[in-house]
N, C-alpha and C positions, 0 to 999 in steps of 0.2 A: 493531580491531573484531572481535567474535566472529562466526563464520559459522553457528553453530548456530541453528536456527529456533525452538527452545524451550529454556528454562532447564534442563529435565530431560535434555536431550541433552548438556549439559556434564559434564565429569568432576566428581564430588563424592563425599563420604562421608556415610553416614547416622549413624555414630557420631560424637558431638561432645562438646565440653567447654564449650558455650556457654550463655548465659542470655539472656533477652529484652532485656537492656541492649545486646546486640550484634546485634539484628535489622538486617538490611540494608535499604537503601532506594535509590531512584533519582530522578533528576530528568531527565525525557525532553524532547527537542525536540518541540514540538507538531506534530502532523500537519497538513500544508498541502495535503491532497488530500481530495477529496470526490466523491460520486456524486450526480448530479442528472438531471432529465429526466422524460419520460413514464414513469409506473409505476416510478419509481426507489425503491429501498429502501436499507437500510444495506449490502446486499450485491450490488446490481446497479444500473447506471445509466451515464450519460455521465461519463467521467472529467474532473474539473476540478482544476486546480492553482492555488494562490495564489502569484503571482510578481509582483514589482515593484509591490506594493500593490493588485493586482487579481486577480480570479478569471478564468481562461482555460481553454480546452479543449485537448485533445490530438488531433492529426490521425491518421487511421487508416492512413496509409502505413506499410507494414512491421509493422503491429500484429498480434501473435500471442499464443499462449498463454503464452509466457515473460513478455511484457510484462504481460499480465493477471494472471499469478500474482504478480508483484512488487507490483502495485497491491493485490491482495487481501491479501497478507501485510502490507503497510503499513497496511491498514485493520483488521488484527487477525483476518483469516480464514485458514483453512488453505491453500487453493489456489484457483485459478480453475476454473470449470465451463465457461466460454466466453470468447471474445475477440471481442466484437461490433464491427462497423464500420458504415460507411454511415449514420451518425447513427441507429442502431437505437433510441436513447432520445430522439430529437428533437435538433434543431440547437441548439447553444449560442449564447451571445452573448459579446461581449468578444473579447479577442485569442486567437489560437491560439498557445499558449506552447511547444508541443513538436511536432516532426514527425520522422518516420523513427526512432522509438524502437526500439532494438535491445538489449533486456535478454537476459542469458544465463539468467535465472531463478534465479540464485544470489545476486543482490544483496540 
């Protein structure tokens, strides 16, 4: 798996011998993460994950900017502006599916 955050960070050449019959494509795994809660938008809210057929929440123990940055990138944003805890966007329902998350911020 590539570690670059954006395609243009990969090694490439601008000169080519291609035609549009060679255009690249992808088939991506669907994102199973969303932001919900009070005043939630597409870029802020309570983190919820779809696991075992249900939506659940993430506990804020050890939650920090590295974890928030990984979520933001997974949702298509550049980076996190904050890492909120203490149900800042309201309490969720359903199971708590993750606790003590410890991302390095490079995932």
